[in-house]
C-alpha positions in Angstrom: 0.0 0.0 0.0 1.2 3.5 -0.9 -0.2 6.3 1.3 -1.2 9.2 -0.9 0.9 12.2 0.1 -1.8 14.7 -0.7 -4.0 13.4 2.1 -4.4 15.7 5.1 -5.1 14.5 8.7 -8.4 16.2 9.2 -9.9 17.2 5.8 -8.7 16.7 2.2 -10.1 18.5 -0.8 -9.5 17.4 -4.3 -10.7 19.1 -7.5 -11.4 17.6 -10.9 -10.3 19.2 -14.2 -11.2 18.2 -17.7 -8.3 18.5 -20.2 -9.2 20.6 -23.3 -10.4 19.3 -26.6 -7.5 21.2 -28.1 -3.7 21.6 -28.1 -4.0 24.7 -26.1 -4.4 24.2 -22.3 -4.1 27.9 -21.3 -7.7 28.1 -19.9 -7.4 25.0 -17.8 -3.9 26.0 -16.5 -5.2 29.4 -15.6 -8.2 28.0 -13.7 -5.9 25.5 -12.0 -3.6 28.3 -10.8 -6.6 30.2 -9.5 -8.0 27.4 -7.3 -4.7 25.8 -6.4 -4.3 27.7 -3.1 -7.5 25.9 -1.8 -7.0 22.3 -3.0 -4.8 19.4 -2.1 -4.7 17.6 -5.4 -6.1 17.9 -9.0 -7.8 15.0 -10.8 -7.3 15.0 -14.6 -9.9 13.0 -16.5 -9.0 10.6 -19.4 -11.3 11.2 -22.4 -14.4 11.6 -20.1 -17.7 10.4 -21.4 -15.7 8.8 -24.2 -15.1 12.1 -25.8 -11.8 13.4 -27.2 -9.6 15.4 -24.8 -5.9 16.1 -24.4 -4.0 13.3 -22.7 -4.0 13.9 -18.9 -0.4 13.0 -18.2 1.4 15.9 -19.8 -1.2 18.3 -18.5 -0.9 16.9 -15.0 2.9 17.4 -15.1 2.4 21.0 -16.2 0.0 21.7 -13.4 2.4 20.2 -10.8 5.2 22.3 -12.2 3.2 25.5 -12.3 1.2 25.2 -9.0 3.2 22.7 -6.9 -0.1 20.9 -6.2 -0.2 17.1 -6.6 -2.1 15.6 -9.5 -4.1 12.4 -10.0 -4.4 11.7 -13.7 -7.0 9.1 -14.7 -6.2 6.1 -16.8 -8.8 3.8 -18.4 -8.9 0.3 -19.7 -11.2 1.4 -22.4 -8.6 3.0 -24.7 -5.4 1.0 -24.3 -4.3 -2.6 -24.2 -1.9 -4.0 -21.5 1.2 -2.9 -23.3 0.0 0.7 -23.9 -1.3 1.0 -20.3 2.1 0.1 -18.9 3.9 2.4 -21.3 1.6 5.3 -20.2 2.2 4.5 -16.5 5.9 4.5 -16.9 5.6 7.9 -18.7 3.5 9.2 -15.8 6.3 8.2 -13.4 9.0 9.8 -15.5 7.0 13.1 -15.4 7.0 13.0 -11.6 3.4 12.0 -11.2 2.9 9.9 -8.0 -0.9 9.2 -8.1 -3.1 7.5 -10.6 -6.9 6.9 -10.8 -7.7 3.5 -12.4 -11.0 3.2 -14.3 -12.7 0.9 -16.7 -14.0 3.8 -18.8 -17.3 4.9 -20.1 -18.8 3.0 -23.1 -17.8 4.3 -26.5 -21.3 4.6 -27.8 -22.1 7.6 -25.5 -19.1 9.7 -26.8 -18.2 11.7 -29.8 -16.5 8.7 -31.5 -19.3 6.1 -31.3 -17.8 3.9 -34.0 -14.4 3.7 -32.3 -13.6 0.3 -30.7 -13.2 0.1 -27.0 -10.3 -2.1 -25.9 -11.3 -3.2 -22.3 -8.5 -5.7 -22.0 -8.5 -4.8 -18.3 -11.3 -3.7 -16.1 -10.7 -1.3 -13.2 -9.8 -3.9 -10.6 -7.4 -5.6 -13.0 -5.8 -2.2 -13.9 -5.3 -1.6 -10.2 -3.5 -5.0 -10.0 -1.3 -3.9 -12.9 -0.3 -0.7 -11.2 0.4 -2.5 -8.0 2.7 -4.9 -10.0 4.7 -1.9 -11.4 5.0 -0.6 -7.9 6.5 -3.9 -6.9 9.0 -3.7 -9.8 7.6 -6.1 -12.3 5.6 -5.7 -15.5 2.6 -7.8 -16.6 4.7 -10.7 -17.8 7.0 -10.7 -14.8 10.0 -8.8 -16.2 11.8 -6.4 -13.8 11.0 -2.7 -13.8 13.9 -0.8 -12.2 13.4 1.5 -10.5 9.8 0.5 -9.6 7.0 3.0 -9.8 5.6 4.4 -6.6 2.0 5.3 -7.4 -0.8 5.7 -4.9 -3.7 4.0 -6.6 -7.1 5.6 -6.6 -10.4 3.9 -7.5 -14.0 4.9 -8.0 -17.0 3.7 -6.0 -20.7 4.5 -6.3 -22.1 4.6 -2.8 -25.7 4.3 -4.0 -25.1 1.2 -6.2 -27.7 -1.4 -5.3 -26.7 -3.8 -8.1 -25.8 -7.3 -6.9 -22.3 -7.0 -8.2 -21.8 -3.4 -7.0 -20.3 -4.3 -3.7 -18.3 -7.2 -5.1 -16.7 -4.8 -7.6 -15.8 -2.5 -4.7 -14.2 -5.4 -2.8 -12.2 -6.5 -5.9 -10.7 -3.0 -6.1 -9.7 -3.2 -2.5 -8.2 -6.7 -2.9 -6.5 -5.5 -6.1 -4.5 -2.9 -4.2 -6.5 0.4 -4.3 -5.0 2.9 -1.8 -7.9 5.4 -1.8 -11.4 6.0 -3.2 -13.2 8.9 -4.7 -17.0 8.4 -5.0 -19.6 9.1 -7.6 -21.5 12.4 -7.0 -23.5 12.8 -3.8 -25.7 15.8 -3.6 -27.9 15.5 -0.5 -26.3 14.9 2.9 -29.3 12.8 3.8 -28.2 10.2 1.2 -25.3 9.3 3.5 -27.7 7.7 6.0 -29.1 5.1 3.7 -28.3 1.4 4.4 -26.8 1.1 0.9 -24.2 3.8 1.5 -23.3 2.5 4.9 -22.5 -0.9 3.3 -19.6 0.6 1.4 -17.4 1.0 4.4 -13.6 0.6 4.3 -10.6 1.6 6.4 -9.1 3.1 3.3 -9.3 6.9 2.7 -12.5 7.8 0.9 -13.2 11.2 -0.6 -16.9 12.0 -1.1 -17.6 13.2 -4.6 -19.9 16.1 -5.1 -20.6 19.1 -7.5 -21.4 22.7 -6.8 -24.6 22.9 -8.8 -24.6 26.0 -11.1 -28.2 26.1 -12.2 -31.3 24.0 -12.8 -29.9 22.8 -16.2 -27.0 21.1 -14.5 -29.3 19.4 -11.9 -31.5 18.1 -14.7 -28.5 16.6 -16.5 -27.3 14.9 -13.3 -30.8 13.3 -12.9 -30.1 11.3 -16.1 -26.8 9.8 -15.0 -27.0 6.3 -13.4 -25.6 6.2 -9.9 -26.4 9.9 -9.0 -29.3 10.2 -6.6 -31.3 13.5 -6.8 -33.7 13.3 -3.8 -37.1 15.0 -3.8 -36.0 16.9 -0.7 -33.1 18.4 -2.5 -35.1 19.3 -5.6 -37.8 21.1 -3.4 -35.1 22.9 -1.5 -33.4 24.2 -4.6 -36.7 25.1 -6.2 -37.6 27.3 -3.2 -34.3 29.0 -3.1 -34.1 32.6 -4.1 -30.5 32.1 -5.4 -29.9 28.6 -6.8 -26.1 28.7 -6.8 -25.9 30.1 -3.3 -28.1 27.4 -1.9 -26.2 24.8 -3.9 -23.0 26.0 -2.2 -24.7 25.6 1.2 -25.4 21.9 0.3 -21.7 21.3 -0.2 -20.9 22.9 3.1 -23.5 20.7 4.8 -21.9 17.7 3.1 -18.5 18.7 4.5 -20.0 18.8 8.0 -21.9 15.5 7.6 -18.8 13.5 6.6 -16.7 14.4 9.6 -15.5 11.2 11.3 -16.8 9.1 8.4 -14.9 10.2 5.2 -11.5 11.7 4.5 -12.7 14.7 2.7 -14.5 16.0 -0.5 -13.8 15.6 -4.2 -15.3 18.5 -6.1 -16.3 17.8 -9.8 -17.5 21.2 -11.1 -19.5 21.1 -14.4 -18.7 24.1 -16.6 -17.8 26.0 -13.4 -18.9 29.5 -12.6 -15.5 30.6 -11.2 -17.0 33.1 -8.8 -19.2 30.4 -7.3 -16.4 27.9 -7.1 -14.0 30.4 -5.4 -16.6 31.4 -2.9 -17.3 27.7 -2.1 -13.6 26.9 -1.8 -13.0 29.8 0.5 -15.9 28.7 2.7 -14.7 25.0 2.7 -11.3 26.2 3.9 -12.7 28.8 6.3 -10.5 31.5 4.8 -13.1 34.3 4.6 -13.1 37.0 7.3 -16.9 37.7 6.7 -19.7 35.3 5.9 -19.5 34.8 2.2 -23.1 33.6 1.8 -24.5 36.9 3.1 -24.3 38.3 -0.4 -26.1 36.0 -2.8 -24.2 34.8 -5.9 -25.2 36.3 -9.3 -27.0 33.7 -11.3 -25.2 32.8 -14.5 -27.0 30.4 -16.8 
């Protein structure tokens, strides 16, 4: 087991970035620099939703070099065979990256290249085992890797997953060598009290995934994604709110308070973020504002 160096004793905050669909990463790098003072690590997605994006490894290295904040690039079994996965991981290590997030990957049919062929030679738990092998100084066929890699290995879990194989998959990731988990999006603190969520308990660090909802359109989109529970209570609360984004920020702050003693921190996954909203939320999560930031409602940007 490799303990992630970005973890903090009381509360860890990680932040997800999507690489650009471009050769120009200026916007992403600028945003990363803006939020860097508040976060402990950045996740970099790997062709999320099976849509073309810049490779996360070089961008992760650039962010580390320009912000000194740790990065967690994603890597999926969807796009690469065993040889390419190992090559990519050795490249990550060469770039000074010390954390990876192992995923199976979204199906090709939902993305912008629906006719492309998914590889899926390894599923997430098998990919975790592959990384663990590289950490132990051997490749997939048993040949020596010297020096060995030293990745902490992240994995995903959906705490509301009621499928019969949901918990079995979670256990396989633990047995495969996962060092920490980041969860699928949780929006309502009340969700954490469900028997299903409580079943997914582990001694490993778990960061609760959530999103600062920007507007009703983002909420409607999340309702269509399997594994994300949008409770009636939450919908009514946001519908009654005078300022949607301000109330959405309050929900994240309530999540932070609800996870104390149960989870290691939060993983924020903003969707097309409103930077003013995000910075205000990050300031509140870190307790760095000298006056109550929610006293002045956020301007609604749709």
